[in-house]
KEKOLLUM-466349 format. One record per residue: x, y, z of N, C-alpha, C, O, CB in turn. Coordinates in steps of 0.1 Angstrom, whole numbers, plus 2048, in hexadecimal, padded with zeros to 3 digits. Glycine has a CB too. Example, Ala and Ser with C-alpha at 12.3 -4.5 7.8 and 13.67 -1.06 7.14 Angstrom:
8847C784E87B7D384E8847DF84E88E7DF8558717D385A 8807EA8478897F584788180084F88680B85088D7FA839 
% end
This chain:
C42D58D4CC43D50D54C3BD43D51C33D43D47C40D57D60 C3CD3CD55C37D2CD55C36D2AD5CC3FD29D64C3BD22D51 C22D26D5EC1AD19D62C1BD10D65C1DD07D5DC15D16D5F C19D10D72C13CFFD74C0BCFED7EC07D07D85C1DCF5D77 C08CECD80BF9CE2D81BFBCF2D92BF3CFBD8FBFACC5D86 BFFCF4D9ABFFD00DA0BF8D08DA2BF7D10DACC03D04D9E BF1D05D8FBE8D1BD96BD9D16D95BD2D19D8BBEAD31D85 BD6D10D9DBCDD07DA3BCDD06DACBC6CFEDB2BCCCFDDA0 BD2D0ADAFBDCCFDDC5BD0D08DC7BCED12DC0BF8D01DD3 BC6D02DD6BC3D0DDE9BCAD1BDE6BC3D26DE6BCFD05DFB BD4D1ADE4BDED28DEBBE0D32DE1BE4D3DDE4BEDD23DF0 BDED2EDD0BDCD36DC7BD5D37DCCBD9D3CDD6BDCD36DBB BC5D34DCDBB3D3ADC8BBBD43DD5BBFD4EDD2B9DD2DDCB BBCD3EDE2BBDD49DEBBC2D56DECBBFD61DF1BC1D45DF2 BD0D4EDE3BD8D5FDE1BD4D6DDD5BD9D78DD4BE9D5CDDD BC8D62DCCBC4D6EDC0BB6D72DC3BB2D7DDBFBC4D67DAD BACD6ADCBBA3D73DD6BA6D7BDE5B9DD81DEBB9BD6ADD8 BB5D79DE9BB1D86DEFBBCD8DDF1BC3D8EDFBBAAD85DFB BBDD93DE2BC2D9CDDEBBADA8DE7BB3DA8DF1BC0D9CDCF BC3DB6DDDBBEDBCDE9BBADC5DDDBBEDD1DDDBC8DC0DF7 BB4DC2DD4BA9DC7DCCBA5DB5DC6BA9DAADC7BB0DD5DC0 B98DBCDBEB90DAEDB4B94DB3DA4B99DBEDA2B7BDACDB6 B91DACD9DB88DB6D92B7CDB5D8FB76DACD95B8BDB6D85 B74DC3D82B68DBED81B66DC1D75B5BDC6D72B60DC1D89 B6FDBFD6DB6DDBED5AB78DBAD56B82DC1D54B6ADCDD50 B74DA6D57B87DA3D4EB7DD99D4DB75D93D54B9BDA0D55 B84D9BD3CB7ED7FD39B8BD7AD3CB96D7DD38B79D73D20 B86D72D46B8BD69D4CB97D5FD41B91D58D39B7DD63D54 BA7D5ED41BADD54D3ABAED49D40BB3D49D4BBB8D57D37 BA9D3CD3CBA2D2FD40BAED23D35BADD1FD2AB8BD2FD3A BBAD20D40BC2D18D3FBBBD0AD3CBAFD08D3EBCBD19D4B BC3D03D37BBCCF8D32BCBCEBD2FBD4CEED28BB1CFDD21 BCCCDCD36BD3CD6D30BE4CD3D3ABE5CD3D47BD3CDED21 BEACD1D35BF2CCBD37BFECDFD3FC04CE5D37BF6CBFD27 BFECE2D4BC00CEED4CC10CF2D4CC12CFDD47BF8CF2D57 C1CCE8D53C26CE7D4BC28CE8D41C33CEDD3EC2ACE0D4B C20CE4D39C29CE8D2FC2ACF1D24C31CF2D1AC2BCDFD2A C1ACFCD29C16D07D2DC22D14D28C19D1CD28C14D05D3D C29D18D25C33D20D27C32D2ED20C3BD36D1EC3ED19D23 C24D30D1CC27D3AD15C1CD4AD22C12D49D2AC21D36D02 C23D53D1DC1DD5BD27C0CD5BD26C05D56D1DC23D6AD25 C09D61D2FBF9D63D33BF7D75D30BFBD7ED37BF6D5DD47 BEDD75D22BEED80D17BECD94D24BE7D92D2FBDBD7BD08 BEFDA2D21BE6DA7D32BD8DA9D2BBD7DA6D1FBECDBAD3C BD3DAAD2DBC6DB9D27BBEDC0D36BC1DBFD42BB3DAFD1C BB7DC6D32BB1DD1D37BA9DCFD48B9EDC9D4ABA8DD5D2B BB1DD5D52BA6DCDD5CB9DDDBD5FB9DDE4D57BADDC5D6D B97DDAD6AB91DE6D73B94DDFD7FB94DD3D82B80DECD72 B9BDF1D8CB9CDE8D9AB92DEFD9EB8DDF9D99BAADE8DA5 B8FDE7DAEB83DEFDB7B88DECDC4B90DE3DC7B71DEADB4 B81DF6DCDB86DF4DDAB81DE7DE0B76DE2DDCB83E01DE2 B88DE0DEBB84DD2DECB79DD7DF6B7CDE2DFBB90DC6DF1 B6BDD2DFBB6CDD2E09B5EDCCE09B59DCBDFEB71DE0E12 B54DC8E19B53DC0E1BB47DB4E0EB4BDA9E0AB50DC4E29 B44DB6E0CB39DB5DFAB43DABDF6B43D9FDF8B38DC8DEA B51DB5DEDB55DA7DE8B60D9DDF2B66D95DEBB5BDABDDB B64D9DE00B68D96E09B5ED84E05B61D79E01B64DA0E19 B4CD8EE0FB43D81E0CB4DD7DE00B58D78E02B30D82E08 B49D80DF2B46D7ADEBB55D73DE4B54D6CDDAB3DD81DE5 B61D77DEAB6FD6DDEAB6ED66DEEB6ED5BDE9B7AD6EDEE B6AD69E02B6BD60E08B61D4DE0AB63D44E13B6CD69E10 B53D4EDFAB46D47DF5B59D41DEDB5DD37DF3B33D51DEB B5DD44DE8B64D40DD7B66D36DE3B60D2BDE4B75D4ADCA B70D3DDEFB81D35DEFB7BD25DF6B83D1CDF8B91D3FDFD B6CD24DF9B66D1CE01B63D10DFBB62D04DFFB5BD21E07 B61D17DECB58D0DDE5B60D05DE0B5DCF9DE0B50D12DDA B72D0EDDAB7CD07DD8B83D05DDBB8ED04DD4B7ED08DD5 B80D00DEDB8DCF9DF5B81CECDF5B88CE1DF4B94D01E08 B71CEADF5B65CE3DF5B6CCD6DE3B6FCCADE1B54CF4DF1 B6CCDDDDEB6FCD7DD4B7DCD7DCDB7ECD4DC1B67CDBDCE B88CDBDD5B90CD5DD7B93CC4DDCB95CB9DD8B94CDCDDD B92CCCDE4B8FCB4DF1B8ACAEDE2B8ECA3DDFB77CB1E07 B84CB3DDCB7CCA9DD7B81CA3DC4B7BC9DDBCB6ACAFDD9 B91CA9DC3B97CA9DBCB92CB8DAAB97CBAD9FB96C98DBC B85CC1DB3B86CC3DAAB92CD3DA8B9DCD1DADB78CC2DA6 B90CDEDA3B9CCE5D9CB92CF0D99B88CEDD92BA5CDED90 B97D00D9FB8DD04D99B9CD0BD8ABA8D0BD8AB81D11DA4 B90D0FD7DB9BD0CD6FBA5D18D6DBB1D17D68B92D0CD5F B9FD21D71BA3D31D70BA1D3ED7DB9AD3CD87B9CD35D63 BA4D46D7BBA1D51D86B94D54D86B8ED55D7BBA9D5ED84 B8BD57D97B7FD5AD90B7AD63D8DB81D6CD92B79D56D93 B71D68D88B64D73D81B65D78D94B61D71D9DB4FD68D77 B6AD86D94B5DD91D98B5CD98D9BB64DA0D9FB56D93D9D B4DD9AD99B42DADD97B3ADAFD9BB37DA7DA4B3CDB4D8C B33DB8D99B2ADC0DA0B1CDC0D9BB1ADCBD94B2FDCDD9F B0FDB8D9BB07DC7D8EAF8DC3D99AF6DBBDA2B05DC0D71 AF0DCED94AE3DD3D9FADADC5D9EADEDBBD98AD9DE5D9A ACDDC6DA3AC5DC0D9CAC3DC1D8DAC6DCAD86ABCDC2DA1 ABEDB8D8AAB8DB8D7DAC6DBBD74AC3DBFD68AABDC4D7B AD0DBAD76AD7DBBD6DAE0DB3D65AE3DA7D6AAD9DC1D70 AE7DB6D5AAEADA5D58B00DA8D56B06DB3D55ADED9CD44 B04D99D58B0CD9FD4FB14D8ED4CB14D84D53B17DAFD56 B1BD92D3AB1ED8BD35B2CD82D36B35D86D2EB1BD90D2F B2ED79D3CB3ED7BD39B3FD63D29B37D5BD25B4CD7CD56 B4ED66D29B52D5FD1AB5BD54D21B61D59D2AB5DD6BD0D B5DD45D21B62D39D2CB65D38D22B61D3ED18B5AD2ED36 B71D2AD21B76D1ED1AB74D13D20B7BD0BD26B83D1ED18 B65D14D1AB69D01D16B72CEFD11B76CECD06B65D02D10 B72CE9D19B76CDCD0DB74CD2D0FB73CCED1AB82CD9D0B B73CCAD02B6ACBECFDB65CB3D09B6DCADD11B74CB6CF0 B5ECB2D09B5DCA3D17B62CA9D24B59CA4D2BB69C92D14 B6ACB2D2DB70CB8D34B63CBBD40B5ACC2D3CB77CC4D2C B60CB7D4BB57CBDD54B57CCAD5CB60CCCD63B54CB5D5C B4DCD3D5CB4DCDCD5FB43CDDD6CB38CD7D6FB4BCE2D54 B4BCE8D75B3DCF0D84B3ECFDD7EB49D02D7EB42CF1D9D B38D02D7AB37D10D7AB2CD19D80B22D1DD7BB38D12D6E B31D1BD8CB30D22D9AB2DD2DD9CB36D35D9AB39D23DA1 B21D32D9FB21D42DA2B1ED49DB4B19D40DBAB13D49D97 B20D53DBBB23D55DCAB19D5EDC5B14D5EDBAB32D59DD2 B17D69DD2B13D70DD2B12D78DE1B0ED71DEAB0BD6BDCD B17D8DDE6B19D88DF5B05D88DF9AFBD87DF2B26D96E01 B07D8BE0BB01D8CE0FAEED92E03AE3D8EE01B0AD92E17 AF6D9EE00AEBDA8DFEAE6D9FDF4ADAD9DDF6AEFDBADF9 AEAD98DE9ADFD8EDDEADCD88DE4ADFD86DF0AE2D85DD3 ACFD82DDBAC6D75DE6AC3D6EDD4ABBD64DD3AB0D7CDF4 AC8D73DCBAC5D64DC0ACCD70DB2ACAD7CDADAABD5BDBF AD4D64DAFAD9D66DA4AD7D5BD9FAD2D51DA5AE5D6BDA3 ADED5DD8EADAD58D85AE2D52D79AE8D5CD74AD3D5FD83 AE6D44D70AEFD3DD6AAEAD3BD5DAE3D32D5AAF3D32D70 AEED44D56AEFD38D4DAFDD38D40B08D3ED3FADFD39D44 AF8D2FD39B06D2CD32AFED29D1FAF3D24D1BB10D18D3D B06D2CD1AAFFD31D09B09D2CD04B12D2CD0DAFCD43D03 B10D24CF1B19D1DCEFB1CD29CE4B17D34CE6B17D0ECEC B24D27CDAB27D34CD0B1BD3DCC6B1AD48CC0B32D2ECC7 B10D2CCCAB0BD30CBDAF4D36CC8AE9D34CC4B0DD1CCAC AFAD3CCD5AF1D40CDDAE9D37CDDADED3BCE2AEDD4BCDB AEAD2CCDAAE1D1BCE3ADED1BCF0ADDD0FCEFAEBD0DCE4 ADBD1DCF9ADED1CD08ADAD0BD0CAD0D04D0AAD3D29D11 AE4D09D11AEED03D15AEECFDD25AF7CF4D27AF7D0BD11 AE9D00D2EAE1CFED3CAE1D09D41AE8D12D3DAE7CF6D46 ADBD0BD49AD4D1AD53AD6D16D5DAD7D0AD60AC4D1FD52 AD4D22D6AAD7D1AD7FACAD25D7EACDD31D80AEDD20D8F AB4D24D7CAB6D30D83AAED30D8EAA5D38D8EAB3D3CD7C AB0D26D9DAABD23DA8AABD2CDADAB6D31DAFAB0D1BDAE A9FD34DB1AA3D3FDBBAAED40DCCAAAD42DD8A94D43DBE AB8D3FDC7AC2D3DDCFAD8D43DCBADFD3DDC2ABED2DDD0 ADDD4BDD3AE7D4EDD2AF0D4ADCBAF7D51DC3AE8D4EDD7 AEFD3EDCDAF9D2DDCBAF3D2CDB9AE8D28DB8AF1D1ADDA AF7D2EDB2AF7D26DA1B02D1CDA4B0CD1BDACAFDD32D91 AFDD17D9AB0AD08D94B06D03D8BAFBD00D8BB0DCFAD9C B0DD01D80B08CF3D75B15CECD73B21CEDD6FB01CF8D62 B11CE9D76B17CDED6DB18CD6D61B10CCDD62B16CDAD6F B20CD5D55B1BCD0D4EB2ACCBD47B34CD2D4AB0FCD7D49 B2BCC0D3FB35CC6D32B32CC4D24B29CBFD1DB43CC0D33 B3DCCAD22B37CD1D17B39CC3D0BB40CB9D0BB41CE3D14 B2ECCACFEB37CB8CEFB41CC5CEDB49CC0CF4B2ACAFCD6 B45CCDCEAB4FCCDCE1B56CDBCE7B4ECE3CECB4ACCBCD0 B64CDFCE6B6CCE7CE8B66CF0CECB5FCEECF6B73CE9CE2 B67CFECE6B60D0DCE4B60D1BCF5B63D1CD01B4CD07CDF B5CD24CE7B56D2FCF2B4FD30CF7B46D31CEEB54D37CF2 B48D31D02B3DD2ED06B3CD39D13B45D3BD1BB3CD1DD08 B2AD44D13B2AD4AD1BB1ED47D29B14D40D2AB29D55D13 B28D51D32B1FD4DD3BB17D55D3AB1AD5CD30B22D4AD46 B0BD5BD40B04D66D41B00D69D50AF8D60D52AF8D64D3A B01D6FD5AAFDD74D67AF5D7ED6AAF9D8AD69B06D78D6D AEBD7AD6DADFD84D6EADAD89D7EACFD8DD81AD1D7CD68 AE3D89D84AD9D93D91AC8D93D97ABFD9AD9BAD9DA2D8B ACAD8DD95ABAD8BD97AB4D94DA7AAAD9BDA5AB7D76D99 AB8D95DB1AB6D98DBCAC5D9EDC5ACFD97DC7AAFD8EDC1 AC2DABDC8AC8DB1DCEABCDBBDD5AB3DC3DD2AD3DB6DC4 AC8DB1DE4AC0DC2DEBAC4DCBDEFAC0DCFDFAAB8DC3DF6 AD1DD5DE6AD5DE0DEBAD5DEBDDAAD8DE6DCFAE5DDCDF6 AD1DFADDDAD4E05DD5ADDE06DCFAE0E0BDC4AD3E0EDD9 AE5E00DDAAF4DFEDCBAF7DECDCBAF1DE5DD3B0AE08DD2 B00DE6DC0B02DDADB6B06DD5DC5B0ADDADD0B0FDDADA6 B04DC7DBDB04DC0DD0B16DB2DC1B17DADDB6AE5DB0DDA B1BDB3DC9B2DDAEDC1B25D9FDBFB1CD9BDC6B43DADDCF B2CD97DB4B29D88DB7B37D81DB3B42D87DB4B1BD82DAE B35D73DB0B44D73DAAB3ED61DA6B36D5ADABB55D77DB9 B49D5ED95B44D50D8FB50D4DD95B56D55D9CB41D4DD7E B57D3DD91B60D32D94B55D2BD87B49D2AD84B62D2BDA8 B63D27D80B63D17D7AB6DD0DD82B76D12D89B68D18D69 B6BD02D80B72CF6D89B69CE8D7AB5ECE7D74B6ACF6DA3 B77CE1D7DB7ACD5D7DB7FCD0D7BB88CD9D7AB78CD0D7B B84CC5D78B8FCB3D7CB95CB9D70B9ECB4D6AB86C9CD7B 
% end
């Protein structure tokens, strides 16, 4: 499979987000550099598939809206977004690869039952790099790493008003 620059287009994002299932436990693959030169197949990895519901669709729509707005300014999604679910007080950790001196926007969204979602970014040594702990459901972290490496995104569902889990999504964008 040969990947092209079209990997990050609005149309591709909509295809990914509007599938009939969503991914719960997945470590995203982040692609950088000259996409046409990348001719290696994407490695396979285990995923959990869950039934699509109205809350997942809310999260997908929000991610599409953000991607379209950022895309109008030349900012593109660097990989498939992560969509998952958590209840109040629960946390999830994701690992992302970021490149030195490249500007990134890490954006979180959540469904209508969520009123507060927080994000923290840590380097490979466990040092907090940046965070968004505002009392809202749309955390945003802008950063430009000083080195290339693996970074940890900690997602904290501060407030979910339902007994069932709230859905959330994380998108990583860059120029």
